[in-house]
N, C-alpha and C positions, 0 to 999 in steps of 0.2 A: 185967865185964858178966855179968849173968846171962841166959843165953840159953835156959836150959831151958823157961822159960815164955813165950818170945818169938816174934816172927815178924821175919821179914828180907823187906823189900820192896825190890826192885831193878827199876826200869821197870814191865813188866806181869807180872814173875815174883814170885810170893808164896810163901815158904817158912814153913811152920808148924814151928817147931823142936821143939814139944812132942811132936806126933803124927807128925812127920817126913813130911809131905805137901807136895808143891809143885804149884801151880797156874800156868798161863800163859793170860792173857786169860780167866780164870774157869774154864779147862778143866783138870781134874786130870791130872798127868802120872803114868804108870806108871814109877816108878823103883825100883830096889833099894836096899837100905839104903846100900850102898857108894856108889852113884851119887848118892843124896840127900846124904850126908855130904860127898862131894867137891864137889858143886854148892853147898852150904851154906858150906863152907870159903872157896871161891872168892868167892861173892857177899859174905861178910863181910870180905873183903879186896879191895874194888874198886880198880882202877888199880895193884895191886901184881903184881908178877910172882912166881909161885910155881912153884919147880922141882918136878919129879916126885919127887925125894928127900924134899922136904919133905911132899908129900902122902903118901907111903909112911910117913912118921914121924908126921905130926900127925893124918892121917886114918885111914889103914890101920893104923897101929899096928904095922907090920912083923911082928907074931906071925901075921898072915893069910898070911905067905908071899908077899906081893905083889912083884912085879918092875916095873921101869920099863915094860916092854912091856904089862903089865896096866894101868898107869895110863893109857897111851896108848890102850889099847882102851876103857877106861871113858870117857875124854874124847871119843872117837870116838862112843861110844853117845850120850853126853849131847848133843853136837852134833847128832846125827841126831833125837833126841827133842825138843830145843828148836826145831830149825829154824832157818834162817838169820835170819828175821825176829825171832827172839826175842833172848835175850841172848847175844851172841856170846862164845864162849870162844875166844881166839886165842893163837897161839904166835907172838911177835914175832921177826922177823928179827934177826940180829946180837947176840943176847943170850948165845949160847953155851949148849951143853946143851939140855935139853928143859925149857922153862917155860911156863906157862900164865897167863892173866889174863883179868879181866872189866874192860871199860872203865870209867873212873871216873864212873859213873852216880850220880845220887843214891841213896844206900842209907839206908833208914829202918828202925830197929829199934824195935819196940814191945813193951813188956814188959806182960803181963797181970797 
């Protein structure tokens, strides 16, 4: 899948993967590059549980020196910036470890 030139749409959340911008209900969100990449990864895997270690490996690329605590902090900031009525990032009970996910909403990827 070529995502460099695409957009990910999940509910009212729109991620422009080319210029790394995110909007919710038409309002641009102020996200750091790491927050955007974390949100994009979760949005592109709706309904899947993603553990903090996978985010460290796939998004943070471990060379940034990230820790599980920093992943938790990043998710907390995203939850705050998105608000509860937006796209919930949740941690399911009984899954063991620290895992995150986005409910399986219809995800639409469009390539320009």
